[in-house]
N, CA, C and O of each residue as an XYZ file, in Angstrom:
948
protein
N      68.173    160.234     15.359
C      68.668    158.911     15.746
C      69.063    159.017     16.878
O      69.758    159.964     17.246
N      68.630    157.911     17.753
C      69.103    158.027     19.126
C      70.541    157.914     19.342
O      71.299    157.584     18.430
N      70.983    158.209     20.662
C      72.581    158.207     20.669
C      72.967    156.787     21.275
O      72.341    156.276     22.204
N      73.915    156.284     20.735
C      74.281    154.918     21.128
C      74.590    154.854     22.325
O      75.162    155.844     22.780
N      74.342    153.751     23.197
C      74.785    153.298     24.614
C      76.240    153.474     24.570
O      76.983    153.246     23.616
N      76.579    153.967     25.881
C      78.053    154.109     26.048
C      78.783    152.802     25.777
O      79.799    152.963     25.100
N      78.513    151.507     26.146
C      79.267    150.500     25.906
C      79.441    150.192     24.301
O      80.360    149.473     23.911
N      78.598    150.722     23.497
C      78.744    150.456     22.034
C      79.709    151.589     21.534
O      80.564    151.343     20.684
N      79.559    152.759     22.048
C      80.661    153.920     21.657
C      81.942    153.452     21.849
O      82.805    153.641     20.992
N      82.206    152.756     23.060
C      83.487    152.315     23.514
C      83.817    150.945     22.654
O      85.016    150.759     22.441
N      83.018    150.096     22.204
C      83.291    149.204     21.407
C      83.684    149.648     19.876
O      84.609    149.117     19.262
N      82.953    150.574     19.404
C      83.246    151.225     18.308
C      84.653    151.922     18.382
O      85.376    151.857     17.387
N      85.066    152.564     19.469
C      86.397    153.081     19.516
C      87.495    151.945     19.393
O      88.472    152.027     18.648
N      87.272    151.115     20.036
C      88.293    149.773     20.237
C      88.239    149.258     18.639
O      89.296    148.989     18.067
N      87.075    149.150     18.019
C      87.260    148.695     16.605
C      87.991    149.429     15.588
O      88.560    148.901     14.632
N      87.947    150.712     15.848
C      88.885    151.865     15.022
C      90.269    151.491     15.431
O      91.127    151.266     14.578
N      90.483    151.427     16.544
C      91.895    151.085     17.003
C      92.366    149.834     16.345
O      93.445    149.906     15.757
N      91.762    148.761     16.350
C      91.900    147.516     15.565
C      92.327    147.885     14.035
O      93.395    147.649     13.471
N      91.411    148.398     13.646
C      91.309    148.845     11.973
C      92.438    149.635     11.581
O      92.962    149.469     10.479
N      92.924    150.635     12.551
C      93.956    151.416     12.090
C      95.344    150.802     12.578
O      96.397    151.368     12.285
N      95.321    149.734     13.265
C      96.450    149.003     13.605
C      96.962    149.456     14.925
O      97.991    148.895     15.300
N      96.468    150.324     15.671
C      96.750    150.755     16.964
C      96.776    149.562     17.888
O      97.664    149.429     18.730
N      95.702    148.614     17.706
C      95.632    147.399     18.349
C      95.854    146.324     17.285
O      95.068    146.174     16.349
N      97.037    145.525     17.473
C      97.394    144.586     16.422
C      96.863    143.320     16.830
O      96.674    142.980     17.998
N      96.588    142.506     15.602
C      96.160    141.057     15.838
C      97.056    140.189     16.632
O      98.238    140.005     16.340
N      96.396    139.611     17.741
C      97.321    138.638     18.563
C      97.827    139.434     19.749
O      98.464    138.912     20.664
N      97.525    140.677     19.696
C      98.011    141.391     21.192
C      96.864    141.637     21.987
O      95.724    141.830     21.566
N      97.288    141.616     23.306
C      96.372    141.736     24.409
C      95.874    143.135     24.569
O      96.695    144.051     24.557
N      94.544    143.390     24.724
C      94.081    144.846     24.996
C      94.470    145.157     26.450
O      94.856    144.296     27.240
N      94.324    146.560     26.754
C      94.751    146.964     28.060
C      93.900    146.301     29.103
O      92.789    145.939     28.714
N      94.169    146.108     30.175
C      93.463    145.544     31.279
C      92.039    146.118     31.380
O      91.820    147.197     30.829
N      90.998    145.449     32.078
C      89.903    146.029     32.277
C      90.040    147.247     33.091
O      89.488    148.307     32.799
N      90.784    147.069     34.109
C      91.019    148.279     35.086
C      91.434    149.407     34.177
O      90.873    150.472     34.436
N      92.280    149.422     33.180
C      93.018    150.564     32.529
C      91.809    150.895     31.416
O      91.638    152.050     31.027
N      91.107    149.948     31.008
C      89.998    150.574     29.920
C      88.936    151.340     30.705
O      88.327    152.238     30.125
N      88.680    151.066     31.923
C      87.635    151.734     32.761
C      88.319    153.178     32.985
O      87.629    154.192     32.884
N      89.687    153.245     33.289
C      90.162    154.585     33.401
C      90.426    155.268     32.017
O      90.342    156.496     32.012
N      90.703    154.700     30.963
C      90.828    155.462     29.666
C      89.560    155.592     29.287
O      89.562    156.495     28.450
N      88.424    155.174     29.444
C      87.031    155.662     28.873
C      86.213    156.179     29.920
O      84.993    156.240     29.765
N      86.908    156.652     31.239
C      85.867    156.906     32.218
C      84.593    156.408     32.299
O      83.557    157.065     32.398
N      84.716    155.190     32.251
C      83.384    154.387     32.336
C      83.645    153.357     33.362
O      84.720    152.960     33.814
N      82.152    152.930     33.696
C      82.055    151.949     34.801
C      82.553    150.525     34.430
O      82.529    150.246     33.232
N      82.958    149.679     35.224
C      83.433    148.350     34.871
C      82.203    147.674     34.248
O      82.380    147.166     33.141
N      81.195    147.609     34.704
C      80.042    147.093     33.897
C      80.073    147.611     32.323
O      79.994    146.845     31.363
N      80.180    148.810     32.248
C      80.041    149.312     30.879
C      81.232    148.850     29.975
O      81.046    148.569     28.791
N      82.328    148.789     30.505
C      83.589    148.241     29.669
C      83.331    146.672     29.423
O      83.541    146.105     28.350
N      82.875    146.108     30.508
C      82.774    144.765     30.331
C      81.527    144.334     29.286
O      81.539    143.177     28.867
N      80.674    145.055     28.946
C      79.779    145.076     28.066
C      80.186    145.271     26.699
O      79.763    144.584     25.770
N      81.061    146.272     26.578
C      81.651    146.442     25.246
C      82.532    145.362     24.821
O      82.474    144.945     23.664
N      83.419    144.836     25.757
C      84.305    143.769     25.442
C      83.323    142.442     25.073
O      83.655    141.613     24.225
N      82.078    142.372     25.834
C      81.443    140.959     25.514
C      80.725    141.281     24.197
O      80.475    140.316     23.474
N      80.355    142.517     23.779
C      80.069    142.547     22.512
C      80.926    142.426     21.384
O      80.492    141.943     20.338
N      82.176    142.844     21.500
C      83.330    142.302     20.523
C      83.558    141.025     20.515
O      83.661    140.441     19.436
N      83.671    140.407     21.619
C      83.759    138.779     21.729
C      82.862    138.017     21.077
O      83.153    137.070     20.347
N      81.595    138.471     21.365
C      80.355    137.504     20.862
C      80.331    137.808     19.007
O      79.812    137.067     18.172
N      81.004    139.015     18.771
C      81.200    139.495     17.063
C      82.217    138.655     16.474
O      82.291    138.489     15.257
N      83.040    138.096     17.344
C      84.426    137.362     16.895
C      85.487    138.383     16.571
O      86.378    138.145     15.756
N      85.379    139.506     17.212
C      86.459    140.486     16.776
C      87.475    140.474     17.864
O      88.645    140.753     17.600
N      87.061    140.138     19.187
C      88.181    139.818     20.312
C      88.036    138.375     20.881
O      86.961    137.821     20.651
N      88.888    137.756     21.526
C      88.714    136.683     22.254
C      89.519    136.701     23.578
O      90.675    137.086     23.754
N      88.584    136.165     24.515
C      89.100    136.079     26.039
C      89.823    134.933     26.278
O      89.310    133.849     26.000
N      91.006    134.995     26.779
C      91.758    133.857     27.357
C      91.842    133.891     28.760
O      92.316    134.800     29.442
N      91.253    132.636     29.210
C      91.107    132.507     30.771
C      92.722    132.748     31.536
O      93.767    132.159     31.264
N      92.513    133.677     32.425
C      93.708    133.972     33.173
C      94.691    134.638     32.541
O      95.776    134.804     33.099
N      94.421    135.139     31.209
C      95.609    135.802     30.296
C      95.086    137.391     29.979
O      95.805    138.353     30.250
N      94.087    137.497     29.527
C      93.489    138.665     29.128
C      92.661    138.616     27.850
O      92.381    137.484     27.453
N      92.214    139.671     27.126
C      91.604    139.861     26.126
C      92.503    140.260     24.757
O      93.235    141.249     24.740
N      92.349    139.389     23.662
C      93.127    139.607     22.378
C      92.358    139.956     21.181
O      91.162    139.711     21.022
N      93.181    140.582     20.301
C      92.519    140.778     19.230
C      92.692    139.748     18.224
O      93.806    139.314     17.930
N      91.499    139.305     17.632
C      91.463    138.055     16.655
C      91.926    138.588     15.337
O      91.914    139.772     15.000
N      92.347    137.533     14.612
C      92.621    137.748     13.316
C      91.444    137.967     12.629
O      90.449    137.290     12.887
N      91.436    139.025     11.597
C      90.040    139.677     11.092
C      90.011    138.964      9.550
O      90.934    138.760      8.762
N      88.727    138.705      9.467
C      88.434    138.196      7.989
C      88.436    139.394      7.162
O      87.967    140.448      7.593
N      88.952    139.286      5.966
C      88.794    140.436      5.048
C      87.329    140.379      4.457
O      86.646    139.377      4.245
N      87.053    141.567      4.269
C      85.503    141.701      3.997
C      85.683    141.941      2.384
O      86.000    143.054      1.965
N      85.488    140.969      1.617
C      85.753    140.946      0.057
C      84.437    141.795     -0.420
O      83.306    141.312     -0.474
N      84.755    143.050     -0.732
C      83.665    143.919     -1.359
C      83.400    143.451     -2.760
O      84.192    143.858     -3.611
N      82.532    142.754     -3.104
C      82.150    142.354     -4.567
C      81.773    143.523     -5.628
O      81.765    143.339     -6.846
N      81.462    144.755     -4.989
C      81.185    145.845     -5.630
C      82.532    146.674     -5.810
O      82.459    147.477     -6.740
N      83.546    146.662     -5.241
C      84.962    147.283     -5.510
C      85.863    146.407     -6.181
O      86.406    145.410     -5.705
N      85.982    146.927     -7.468
C      87.158    146.170     -8.324
C      88.519    146.761     -7.649
O      88.912    147.914     -7.823
N      89.195    145.746     -6.821
C      90.320    146.232     -6.221
C      91.445    145.003     -6.282
O      91.009    143.853     -6.340
N      92.889    145.228     -6.270
C      93.716    144.079     -6.160
C      93.640    143.461     -4.749
O      93.006    143.861     -3.773
N      94.507    142.305     -4.894
C      94.679    141.440     -3.652
C      95.328    142.379     -2.493
O      94.955    142.382     -1.320
N      96.310    143.129     -3.011
C      97.221    143.973     -1.968
C      96.209    145.084     -1.504
O      96.268    145.316     -0.297
N      95.191    145.898     -2.297
C      94.468    146.885     -2.013
C      93.404    146.331     -0.893
O      93.121    146.973      0.118
N      92.917    145.193     -1.180
C      91.836    144.635     -0.398
C      92.546    144.343      1.332
O      91.828    144.197      2.321
N      93.941    144.314      1.357
C      94.412    144.034      2.668
C      95.223    145.328      3.157
O      95.807    145.224      4.235
N      95.307    146.505      2.477
C      96.060    147.372      2.801
C      95.880    148.001      4.327
O      96.718    148.314      5.173
N      94.558    148.049      4.318
C      94.181    148.626      5.774
C      94.721    147.984      6.933
O      94.808    148.512      8.042
N      95.091    146.785      6.623
C      95.581    145.988      8.014
C      97.079    145.992      8.295
O      97.562    145.470      9.299
N      97.922    146.731      7.167
C      99.366    147.024      7.179
C     100.177    145.647      7.471
O     101.097    145.575      8.285
N      99.658    144.470      6.616
C     100.301    143.445      6.763
C     101.039    143.165      5.467
O     100.650    143.751      4.457
N     102.075    142.320      5.391
C     102.961    141.907      4.385
C     102.182    141.019      3.570
O     101.486    140.172      4.131
N     102.212    141.118      2.130
C     101.701    140.151      1.251
C     102.641    139.936      0.035
O     103.279    140.814     -0.548
N     102.607    138.423     -0.280
C     103.209    138.165     -1.236
C     102.627    137.002     -2.136
O     101.584    136.473     -1.749
N     103.158    136.605     -3.191
C     102.885    135.409     -4.070
C     103.840    134.578     -4.733
O     104.820    134.928     -5.392
N     103.368    133.282     -4.435
C     104.284    132.285     -4.918
C     103.652    131.877     -6.303
O     102.491    131.478     -6.399
N     104.515    132.012     -7.368
C     103.937    131.604     -8.859
C     104.236    130.191     -9.076
O     105.415    129.838     -9.060
N     103.320    129.356     -9.273
C     103.606    127.846     -9.277
C     103.734    127.395    -10.704
O     104.384    126.428    -11.102
N     102.973    128.290    -11.462
C     102.670    127.834    -13.030
C     102.786    129.234    -13.849
O     102.042    130.138    -13.470
N     103.614    129.472    -14.885
C     103.652    130.516    -15.761
C     103.996    129.851    -17.067
O     105.133    129.414    -17.245
N     103.112    129.760    -17.937
C     102.935    129.264    -19.401
C     102.065    129.631    -20.245
O     101.021    130.130    -19.824
N     102.283    129.476    -21.621
C     101.695    130.046    -22.549
C     100.831    128.759    -23.208
O     101.532    127.837    -23.625
N      99.549    128.630    -23.324
C      98.963    127.549    -23.899
C      97.760    128.008    -24.754
O      97.356    129.171    -24.777
N      97.157    126.848    -25.547
C      96.063    127.095    -26.166
C      94.688    127.184    -25.290
O      94.653    126.493    -24.272
N      93.699    127.883    -25.573
C      92.684    127.899    -24.616
C      91.654    127.044    -25.105
O      91.533    126.794    -26.304
N      90.754    126.493    -24.037
C      89.805    125.452    -24.517
C      88.400    126.346    -25.011
O      88.114    127.537    -24.892
N      87.845    125.452    -25.477
C      86.372    126.182    -26.210
C      85.841    127.142    -24.979
O      85.579    128.319    -25.226
N      85.689    126.610    -23.641
C      84.951    127.410    -22.864
C      85.828    128.664    -22.401
O      85.286    129.740    -22.151
N      87.066    128.494    -22.311
C      87.992    129.572    -22.189
C      88.034    130.646    -23.118
O      88.050    131.821    -22.751
N      88.052    130.285    -24.319
C      88.238    131.000    -25.373
C      86.847    131.948    -25.548
O      86.889    133.077    -26.037
N      85.646    131.323    -25.082
C      84.535    132.050    -24.968
C      84.502    133.059    -23.873
O      84.128    134.201    -24.140
N      84.839    132.757    -22.737
C      85.013    133.681    -21.710
C      85.997    134.846    -21.964
O      85.656    135.957    -21.558
N      87.100    134.714    -22.550
C      88.122    135.711    -23.037
C      87.734    136.433    -24.124
O      88.473    137.372    -24.419
N      86.411    136.175    -25.050
C      86.158    136.607    -26.035
C      87.347    136.478    -27.027
O      87.707    137.504    -27.606
N      87.950    135.375    -27.259
C      89.054    135.163    -28.221
C      88.649    133.882    -29.225
O      87.585    133.270    -29.132
N      89.563    133.635    -30.071
C      89.308    132.481    -30.932
C      90.287    131.207    -30.135
O      91.091    131.345    -29.213
N      89.901    130.021    -30.830
C      90.570    128.873    -30.260
C      92.238    128.866    -30.697
O      93.057    128.198    -30.067
N      92.564    129.636    -31.762
C      93.601    129.739    -32.291
C      94.640    130.713    -31.493
O      95.861    130.555    -31.476
N      93.926    131.740    -30.843
C      94.921    132.551    -29.857
C      95.426    131.848    -28.741
O      95.005    130.744    -28.396
N      96.381    132.514    -28.140
C      97.269    131.886    -27.125
C      97.033    132.781    -26.066
O      96.773    133.974    -26.219
N      97.166    131.954    -24.557
C      96.702    132.681    -23.430
C      97.856    132.001    -22.532
O      98.495    130.965    -22.715
N      97.901    133.121    -21.319
C      98.948    132.890    -20.383
C      98.266    132.175    -19.429
O      97.150    132.646    -19.213
N      98.565    131.132    -18.736
C      98.029    130.417    -17.688
C      99.070    130.619    -16.383
O     100.248    130.271    -16.467
N      98.606    131.112    -15.385
C      99.115    131.302    -14.314
C      98.384    130.996    -13.156
O      97.214    131.308    -12.938
N      99.414    130.143    -12.165
C      98.781    129.549    -11.172
C      99.541    130.104    -10.072
O     100.765    129.978    -10.028
N      98.853    130.737     -9.146
C      99.713    131.284     -7.824
C      99.066    131.186     -6.513
O      97.843    131.046     -6.496
N      99.822    131.249     -5.239
C      99.154    131.265     -3.995
C      99.466    132.405     -3.397
O     100.667    132.636     -3.261
N      98.593    133.284     -2.951
C      98.673    134.669     -2.448
C      98.792    134.341     -0.760
O      98.154    133.498     -0.129
N      99.706    135.186     -0.316
C      99.776    135.002      1.301
C      99.855    136.345      1.990
O     100.301    137.383      1.500
N      99.328    136.159      3.270
C      99.338    137.277      4.087
C     100.325    136.781      5.138
O     100.147    135.772      5.821
N     101.574    137.735      5.211
C     102.583    137.147      6.179
C     102.890    135.756      5.480
O     103.128    135.576      4.285
N     102.828    134.764      6.547
C     103.176    133.372      5.803
C     101.667    132.684      5.827
O     101.724    131.465      5.993
N     100.525    133.146      5.713
C      99.500    132.281      5.715
C      99.029    132.501      4.376
O      98.990    133.612      3.846
N      98.617    131.257      3.753
C      98.346    131.017      2.664
C      96.700    131.327      2.499
O      95.912    130.546      3.033
N      96.226    132.436      1.779
C      94.887    133.093      1.707
C      94.071    132.373      0.657
O      92.966    131.862      0.837
N      94.723    132.401     -0.391
C      93.886    132.141     -1.528
C      94.847    131.372     -2.694
O      96.041    131.670     -2.742
N      94.419    130.608     -3.411
C      94.961    129.991     -4.716
C      94.089    130.792     -5.625
O      92.924    131.148     -5.444
N      95.019    131.042     -6.817
C      94.557    131.919     -7.980
C      94.902    131.280     -9.282
O      96.092    131.024     -9.468
N      94.059    130.994    -10.184
C      94.358    130.406    -11.570
C      93.839    131.446    -12.527
O      92.652    131.766    -12.597
N      94.867    131.980    -13.304
C      94.495    133.226    -14.187
C      94.705    132.860    -15.558
O      95.702    132.163    -15.751
N      94.018    133.155    -16.546
C      94.102    133.276    -17.981
C      94.121    134.603    -18.482
O      93.221    135.346    -18.091
N      95.067    135.100    -19.363
C      95.247    136.240    -19.843
C      95.695    136.262    -21.305
O      96.650    135.561    -21.640
N      95.050    137.038    -22.203
C      95.259    136.975    -23.737
C      96.713    137.444    -23.902
O      97.054    138.524    -23.420
N      97.636    136.613    -24.611
C      98.692    136.877    -24.943
C      98.870    137.871    -25.803
O      99.966    138.432    -25.808
N      97.939    138.253    -26.615
C      98.022    139.302    -27.909
C      97.730    140.511    -26.958
O      98.146    141.598    -27.360
N      97.182    140.487    -25.947
C      96.872    141.927    -25.094
C      98.065    142.290    -24.257
O      98.345    143.468    -24.037
N      98.950    141.030    -23.670
C      99.982    141.456    -22.710
C     101.199    140.464    -23.414
O     101.430    139.360    -22.921
N     101.947    140.959    -24.604
C     102.971    140.189    -25.079
C     104.269    140.286    -24.210
O     105.250    139.586    -24.463
N     104.236    141.223    -23.130
C     105.585    141.495    -22.266
C     105.222    141.035    -21.031
O     106.045    141.259    -20.143
N     104.077    140.371    -20.676
C     103.836    139.686    -19.319
C     104.930    138.900    -18.851
O     105.498    138.169    -19.661
N     105.365    138.948    -17.496
C     106.453    138.131    -17.231
C     106.135    137.661    -15.946
O     105.349    138.206    -15.172
N     106.923    136.385    -15.698
C     106.857    135.866    -14.331
C     107.134    136.792    -13.110
O     106.598    136.541    -12.030
N     107.870    137.736    -13.247
C     108.262    138.665    -12.166
C     106.962    139.545    -11.946
O     106.579    139.778    -10.800
N     106.343    139.990    -12.962
C     105.157    140.781    -12.752
C     104.024    139.939    -12.043
O     103.230    140.536    -11.316
N     103.918    138.567    -12.229
C     102.768    138.014    -11.628
C     103.204    137.379    -10.275
O     102.509    136.517     -9.738
N     104.356    137.821     -9.745
C     104.970    137.630     -8.391
C     104.577    138.889     -7.550
O     104.667    138.911     -6.323
N     104.166    139.857     -8.253
C     103.771    141.041     -7.525
C     102.317    141.365     -8.013
O     101.482    140.468     -7.893
N     101.919    142.631     -8.582
C     100.511    143.006     -8.783
C     100.273    143.169    -10.152
O     100.834    144.044    -10.811
N      99.334    142.236    -10.688
C      98.862    142.347    -12.085
C      98.275    143.664    -12.594
O      98.438    144.178    -13.701
N      97.578    144.090    -11.585
C      96.689    145.439    -11.568
C      97.643    146.480    -11.729
O      97.318    147.379    -12.505
N      98.879    146.569    -11.102
C      99.620    147.677    -11.172
C     100.269    147.559    -12.592
O     100.456    148.574    -13.262
N     100.641    146.205    -13.088
C     101.369    146.100    -14.445
C     100.278    146.681    -15.534
O     100.587    147.508    -16.391
N      99.217    146.238    -15.407
C      97.940    146.736    -16.429
C      97.917    148.115    -16.474
O      98.032    148.686    -17.559
N      97.741    148.918    -15.121
C      97.422    150.317    -15.118
C      98.574    151.109    -15.432
O      98.486    152.052    -16.220
N      99.837    150.738    -14.773
C     100.991    151.682    -14.877
C     101.984    151.385    -15.814
O     102.593    152.285    -16.391
N     102.181    150.305    -15.996
C     102.914    149.970    -17.169
C     102.420    149.790    -18.470
O     103.163    150.052    -19.416
N     101.156    149.338    -18.683
C     100.358    149.335    -19.900
C      99.508    150.685    -20.173
O      99.272    151.086    -21.312
N      99.169    151.197    -19.251
C      98.388    152.520    -19.294
C      96.834    152.084    -19.589
O      96.089    152.910    -20.115
N      96.432    150.997    -19.303
C      95.268    150.370    -19.424
C      94.406    150.943    -18.403
O      94.969    151.353    -17.388
N      93.082    151.050    -18.489
C      91.855    151.503    -17.589
C      91.094    150.238    -17.401
O      90.429    149.674    -18.270
N      91.288    149.801    -15.999
C      90.354    148.451    -15.608
C      88.967    149.099    -15.244
O      88.916    150.079    -14.501
N      87.906    148.554    -15.759
C      86.642    149.109    -15.375
C      85.861    148.326    -14.361
O      85.400    148.851    -13.347
N      85.694    146.785    -14.725
C      84.612    146.152    -13.889
C      84.955    144.537    -13.913
O      85.952    144.158    -14.529
N      84.202    143.706    -13.308
C      84.389    142.396    -13.260
C      83.034    141.822    -13.220
O      82.157    142.479    -12.660
N      82.742    140.653    -13.755
C      81.570    139.948    -13.526
C      82.212    138.631    -12.825
O      83.087    137.902    -13.291
N      81.485    138.517    -11.474
C      81.599    137.248    -10.556
C      80.897    136.339    -10.238
O      79.713    136.628    -10.070
N      81.227    135.199    -10.070
C      80.315    134.108     -9.682
C      80.933    133.314     -8.385
O      82.087    132.886     -8.352
N      80.123    133.207     -7.485
C      80.658    132.631     -6.027
C      79.948    131.362     -5.742
O      78.723    131.349     -5.628
N      80.799    130.107     -5.602
C      80.086    128.814     -5.581
C      80.956    128.577     -4.174
O      82.101    128.994     -3.998
N      80.128    127.780     -3.166
C      80.856    126.984     -2.170
C      81.084    125.557     -2.587
O      80.185    124.904     -3.118
N      82.312    125.056     -2.344
C      82.726    123.928     -2.830
C      83.719    123.184     -1.938
O      84.472    123.789     -1.175
N      83.698    121.818     -2.060
C      84.987    121.066     -1.486
C      86.146    121.154     -2.269
O      86.160    120.810     -3.451
N      87.211    121.642     -1.614
C      88.467    121.615     -2.571
C      88.850    120.313     -2.940
O      88.390    119.277     -2.461
N      89.949    120.434     -4.052
C      90.673    119.228     -4.370
C      91.674    119.052     -3.577
O      92.086    119.911     -2.797
N      92.187    117.822     -3.730
C      93.557    117.554     -2.760
C      94.444    118.648     -2.996
O      94.731    119.349     -2.026
N      94.933    118.918     -4.122
C      95.794    119.850     -4.443
C      95.751    121.267     -3.951
O      96.741    121.917     -3.615
N      94.313    121.747     -3.942
C      93.915    123.026     -3.600
C      94.107    123.129     -1.901
O      94.639    124.067     -1.307
N      93.552    121.961     -1.322
C      93.615    121.841      0.149
C      94.982    122.007      0.467
O      95.378    122.929      1.179
N      95.700    121.171     -0.019
C      97.351    121.186      0.276
C      97.876    122.600      0.328
O      98.504    123.101      1.261
N      97.515    123.195     -0.855
C      98.128    124.673     -1.075
C      97.585    125.545      0.082
O      98.298    126.468      0.477
N      96.465    125.344      0.618
C      95.828    126.268      1.480
C      96.155    125.855      2.827
O      96.098    126.642      3.772
N      96.553    124.436      2.962
C      97.028    124.038      4.309
C      95.835    123.633      5.151
O      95.875    123.684      6.380
N      94.672    123.193      4.405
C      93.490    122.761      4.988
C      93.114    121.345      5.001
O      93.793    120.585      4.310
N      92.145    120.880      5.675
C      91.611    119.586      5.429
C      90.654    119.493      4.255
O      89.787    120.363      4.170
N      90.714    118.546      3.352
C      89.972    118.551      2.116
C      88.483    118.446      2.423
O      87.627    118.732      1.586
N      88.207    118.024      3.659
C      86.665    118.010      3.847
C      86.218    119.437      4.376
O      85.032    119.644      4.629
N      87.153    120.388      4.533
C      86.862    121.823      4.805
C      86.072    122.448      3.571
O      86.615    122.318      2.474
N      85.016    123.020      3.620
C      84.509    123.800      2.496
C      85.095    125.018      2.139
O      85.462    125.721      3.080
N      85.266    125.427      1.028
C      86.014    126.685      0.428
C      85.031    127.399     -0.403
O      83.877    127.061     -0.669
N      85.677    128.433     -0.763
C      84.546    129.394     -1.523
C      85.449    129.618     -2.957
O      86.606    130.034     -3.009
N      84.679    129.265     -3.976
C      85.166    129.349     -5.317
C      84.721    130.595     -5.908
O      83.511    130.819     -5.870
N      85.579    131.540     -6.508
C      85.066    132.674     -7.182
C      85.774    132.680     -8.744
O      86.957    132.656     -9.085
N      84.569    132.721     -9.491
C      85.183    132.806    -10.990
C      84.693    134.282    -11.600
O      83.595    134.840    -11.607
N      85.976    134.648    -12.095
C      85.807    136.298    -12.429
C      86.158    136.512    -13.834
O      87.207    136.041    -14.276
N      85.255    137.277    -14.664
C      85.818    137.885    -15.908
C      86.020    139.247    -15.767
O      85.140    139.875    -15.178
N      87.016    139.851    -16.192
C      87.466    141.284    -15.903
C      87.694    142.070    -17.205
O      88.373    141.632    -18.132
N      87.139    143.144    -17.207
C      86.949    144.139    -18.566
C      87.642    145.442    -18.180
O      87.602    146.026    -17.097
N      88.328    145.793    -19.377
C      88.981    147.176    -19.392
C      87.660    148.073    -19.795
O      86.518    147.688    -20.045
N      88.205    149.390    -19.774
C      87.234    150.238    -20.084
C      86.516    150.208    -21.523
O      85.321    150.486    -21.625
N      87.244    149.885    -22.540
C      86.625    149.676    -23.819
C      86.093    148.228    -23.910
O      86.101    147.665    -25.004
N      85.641    147.616    -22.833
C      84.908    146.222    -22.920
C      85.643    144.987    -23.365
O      85.177    143.857    -23.510
N      86.861    145.399    -23.553
C      88.031    143.998    -23.740
C      88.039    143.393    -22.545
O      88.146    144.075    -21.526
N      87.932    142.057    -22.490
C      88.002    140.910    -21.424
C      89.539    140.769    -21.259
O      90.145    140.178    -22.153
N      90.243    141.273    -20.162
C      91.447    141.177    -20.098
C      92.012    139.815    -19.184
O      93.182    139.432    -19.149
N      90.986    139.277    -18.548
C      91.278    138.244    -17.591
C      90.164    137.346    -17.441
O      89.015    137.780    -17.520
N      90.418    136.079    -17.222
C      89.356    135.048    -16.600
C      90.118    134.234    -15.460
O      91.179    133.637    -15.644
N      89.563    134.285    -14.504
C      90.223    133.672    -13.328
C      89.344    132.986    -12.184
O      88.253    133.438    -11.835
N      89.811    132.088    -11.755
C      89.163    131.288    -10.757
C      89.954    131.405     -9.468
O      91.112    130.995     -9.553
N      89.538    131.917     -8.194
C      90.186    131.949     -6.994
C      89.553    130.968     -5.738
O      88.331    130.889     -5.613
N      90.274    130.389     -5.018
C      89.791    129.590     -4.133
C      90.225    130.286     -2.699
O      91.330    130.753     -2.426
N      89.102    130.230     -1.890
C      89.411    131.196     -0.835
C      89.136    130.348      0.661
O      88.078    129.736      0.805
N      89.969    130.363      1.530
C      89.591    129.832      2.754
C      88.483    130.586      3.471
O      88.572    131.802      3.638
N      87.403    129.858      3.910
C      86.329    130.714      4.725
C      86.862    131.069      6.026
O      86.080    131.738      6.701
N      87.930    130.816      6.539
C      88.360    131.207      7.809
C      88.894    132.617      7.489
O      88.788    133.358      8.467
N      89.407    133.170      6.466
C      90.185    134.411      6.102
C      89.231    135.210      5.444
O      89.493    136.405      5.585
N      88.043    134.954      4.661
C      87.340    135.968      3.937
C      85.832    135.693      4.192
O      85.305    134.590      4.340
N      85.292    136.818      4.212
C      83.810    137.058      4.160
C      83.338    137.811      3.005
O      83.942    138.821      2.644
N      82.233    137.361      2.364
C      81.684    138.062      1.353
C      80.403    138.642      1.715
O      79.462    137.891      1.968
N      80.252    140.111      1.773
C      79.334    140.790      2.074
C      78.464    141.665      1.019
O      79.068    142.486      0.329
N      77.261    141.533      0.897
C      76.500    142.125     -0.299
C      75.301    142.874      0.378
O      74.692    142.411      1.343
N      75.031    144.030     -0.197
C      73.961    144.775      0.157
C      73.113    144.914     -0.919
O      73.498    145.322     -2.014
N      71.834    144.557     -0.634
C      70.684    144.897     -1.490
C      69.481    145.866     -1.290
O      69.082    146.177     -0.168
N      69.022    146.247     -2.252
C      67.836    147.298     -1.875
C      66.621    146.921     -2.419
O      66.667    146.295     -3.478
N      65.393    147.199     -1.856
C      64.273    146.770     -2.470
C      63.785    148.051     -3.132
O      63.777    149.160     -2.598
N      63.333    147.721     -4.507
C      62.881    148.865     -5.254
C      61.344    148.637     -5.259
O      60.603    149.441     -5.824
C-alpha cells in the first residue's frame, strides 16, 4: 500500500488527539505556525491537513479567531450491542438520564408479540431522555417483561439497564434486531429533543435478546440527526 501523503498523516494525528480527548470539543487548535513547528511540515501541508478535516466536518474555521474542534456525531455501530454510556465513553463526557415515566401496564397485542409474552402478562413502560452533558441526545421508550425483572426500579433506569441486567441479574445479553426509519417527530418528541418539529429525526425500533433467546426488551429510540450517524458495512459475496 502506498504511503499516505504527509498532510493526511498530520490529519490522522489530529483525529487521534480529538478521539483521545487531548483536543477537546469547542477548543481551538494550536495556531498554524505552531502546527508547522510541531509537525516539522510546510505551511502548505498543514493547511491541506486542516482543510481536509474542515471539509469532513471534524473542525471548523472561525474567521479571525482560529480553527476549532467540532462536536462529533457518535457513530452508532449497528453490529455492536452496547449501552448508551458505552457508545459515548471514548469522548469522556458526562451522561445522564431523566426518567419521565416508570409504570407497569398491560401490553398491546403487537407489544406482546414483540416481547414473546401473552396479553395477560405485565410489562414495565419506561420513557426517558438521554443526555450528553446538558444536551438531549435521544428519547427512549422501553418495554420490559415484569416477570423477568420483578425488582426493576426507577433508580435503575436513571442509570444503565445493561449494567443492572448483567451485573445485578447475572444475565448474558446476546444480540438485538434493529429497524431504522427516518421520520418527522411528534410535538412531544421534538420538544424533549429541543428541535423544530419539521426537522427529520431517526426512529430505531429494537428487540433485544438474552443468550437463551429470551426477548428482554422492546424499545423505540428517537435520535437527533445532528448528534448521531449510522454506519453500515456490507460485503459482496
